[in-house]
C-alpha atoms as one frame of an Amber mdcrd trajectory, in Angstrom:
protein
   9.882  33.466 114.235   8.954  36.354 111.942   6.193  36.036 108.613   8.930
  35.612 105.897  10.342  32.963 107.838   6.543  31.440 108.365   5.957  32.003
 104.057   9.823  30.728 102.760   8.527  27.064 105.297   5.261  27.110 103.507
   6.717  27.537 100.297   9.481  24.622 101.178   6.955  21.873 101.956   4.472
  23.217  99.569   7.461  22.500  96.822   8.057  18.874  98.463   4.585  17.811
  98.037   4.411  19.054  94.564   7.076  17.198  94.000   6.072  13.825  95.595
   2.975  13.858  93.998   4.765  14.073  90.020   7.355  11.602  91.715   3.813
   9.225  91.949   2.197  10.505  88.430   5.601   9.340  86.615   5.609   5.869
  88.499   1.801   5.563  88.047   2.643   6.538  84.280   5.664   3.947  84.098
   3.433   1.100  85.755   0.177   1.681  83.423   2.960   1.455  80.479   4.570
  -1.420  81.644   1.012  -3.605  82.253  -0.174  -2.519  78.533   2.970  -3.803
  77.348   2.649  -7.078  79.493  -0.838  -6.943  77.895   0.052  -6.487  74.278
   2.519  -9.269  75.033  -0.396 -11.528  76.412  -3.046 -11.365  73.886  -0.333
 -12.615  71.364   0.511 -15.092  72.428  -2.622 -16.007  72.916  -3.324 -15.663
  69.414  -1.406 -17.358  68.614   1.639 -15.052  66.984   4.055 -15.765  70.212
   7.616 -15.515  70.277  10.104 -17.274  71.627  11.117 -14.755  74.178   7.567
 -13.671  75.826   7.926 -15.561  78.580  11.646 -13.967  78.776   9.349 -10.665
  78.203   6.239 -11.114  80.825   9.283 -12.393  83.332  11.112  -9.117  83.325
   7.925  -6.381  82.930   6.932  -8.619  85.984   9.309  -7.474  87.696   9.551
  -4.115  86.931   6.336  -3.950  88.142   6.362  -5.112  91.336   9.760  -3.255
  92.285   7.333  -0.142  91.298   4.337  -1.558  93.389   7.295  -2.550  96.432
   8.274   1.356  96.121   4.880   2.052  97.181   2.736   2.306  93.776  -0.542
   1.136  93.943  -0.472  -0.663  89.975  -3.933  -1.920  90.038  -4.995   1.581
  91.032  -8.494   2.160  88.073  -8.750  -0.634  87.370 -12.065  -2.030  86.255
 -12.616  -5.146  88.018 -13.680  -7.039  84.879 -12.743  -6.621  81.629 -15.537
  -7.177  80.308 -19.032  -6.126  81.164 -22.486  -7.355  79.905 -25.657  -5.912
  79.616 -27.542  -8.631  82.123 -24.580  -6.620  84.923 -25.456  -4.036  84.315
 -28.129  -1.822  86.887 -29.669   0.238  84.289 -33.257  -0.505  83.444 -33.941
  -1.670  79.360 -34.560   0.668  76.268 -37.911   1.505  75.730 -39.746  -1.194
  72.920 -39.444  -0.094  69.639 -42.672   2.234  68.719 -45.558   0.772  66.774
 -47.835   3.024  64.785 -51.301   1.639  63.360 -51.299   0.633  60.504 -52.480
   3.040  57.223 -56.286   3.441  56.764 -57.392   2.905  53.121 -58.067   5.896
  51.342 -62.017   7.472  51.447 -64.163   7.245  48.126 -65.124  11.073  46.289
């Protein structure tokens, strides 16, 4: 195999890998968009502003997300373990106490 044949083969391989990465990125973005839409619908329901077709919308979104997941997309990648974090669960040290200044001294008499 000549140098040019090897180079062509490498370029074809790299092209396929790049296309696969782009396809993965598209699927991940689609899943993120669907999950954001799902969150909006659920929020609308929980704040008593839901519409009559929210359940059907949720079912349709979940079906699309499942199909992406079955196709190999990690739909929960990068998701936080908990959406709510508290200061108590943080490993950071507490802030220092506020600086207390001594009381002002009385003016000196002349």
